[in-house]
C-alpha positions as CSV (number, residue, x, y, z in Angstrom):
1,M,0.5,-4.0,11.0
2,I,2.0,-1.8,7.8
3,G,-0.9,-0.5,4.8
4,L,0.2,0.0,1.3
5,L,-1.8,2.6,-1.1
6,D,-1.3,1.5,-4.8
7,N,-2.3,4.6,-6.5
8,G,-3.5,2.5,-9.5
9,K,-0.1,3.0,-12.1
10,V,2.0,0.8,-13.4
11,G,5.2,1.0,-11.6
12,T,3.4,1.1,-8.2
13,A,3.0,-2.9,-8.1
14,G,6.5,-3.9,-8.0
15,Y,7.8,-1.4,-5.8
16,F,5.2,-2.1,-3.8
17,D,6.4,-6.5,-4.2
18,H,10.0,-5.0,-3.4
19,L,9.5,-3.5,-0.3
20,E,7.2,-5.6,0.9
21,A,9.7,-8.2,0.9
22,I,12.2,-6.1,3.0
23,L,9.3,-5.0,5.3
24,R,9.4,-8.9,6.0
25,T,13.1,-9.7,5.8
26,R,15.1,-6.9,7.5
27,F,12.0,-5.7,10.0
28,G,10.1,-8.7,10.6
29,V,6.4,-6.9,9.9
30,R,4.1,-9.9,9.8
31,E,1.1,-8.4,8.4
32,V,0.7,-6.1,5.4
33,I,-2.7,-5.0,4.0
34,R,-2.3,-3.9,0.5
35,R,-5.2,-1.7,-1.2
36,R,-5.5,-0.4,-5.0
37,K,-7.4,2.5,-5.5
38,P,-9.5,2.4,-8.7
39,D,-8.2,5.9,-10.1
40,A,-4.6,7.5,-9.7
41,S,-6.2,11.3,-10.1
42,R,-9.1,10.4,-7.5
43,P,-8.6,10.5,-3.8
44,A,-8.8,7.0,-2.1
45,P,-12.7,5.7,-1.5
46,A,-13.9,5.6,2.3
47,E,-14.1,2.3,2.2
48,L,-10.9,1.5,1.4
49,V,-9.4,4.6,3.3
50,G,-11.6,2.5,6.1
51,E,-9.8,-0.8,5.9
52,L,-6.2,0.4,6.0
53,S,-7.2,2.4,9.1
54,A,-6.5,-0.7,10.9
55,A,-2.5,0.0,10.0
56,D,0.0,0.9,12.0
57,A,1.4,3.1,9.2
58,I,0.7,3.4,5.5
59,V,2.7,4.0,2.7
60,S,1.0,5.9,-0.3
61,A,3.0,5.5,-3.1
62,V,2.9,6.9,-7.1
63,G,4.3,4.6,-9.8
64,D,4.8,6.4,-13.2
């Protein structure tokens, strides 16, 4: 399972759409968990980090 952490800025969702498609088609990733921070200027809330902790790897992205 791969986790994708969106920082809440405008361009991140499109980037993650593309990345998720690549992960699934080229690398056979079956499970992707996507979460979005409520605010780009603060750390991710503990509950959100807990949800992502089950992932084998996490990509955190900034979309400006």
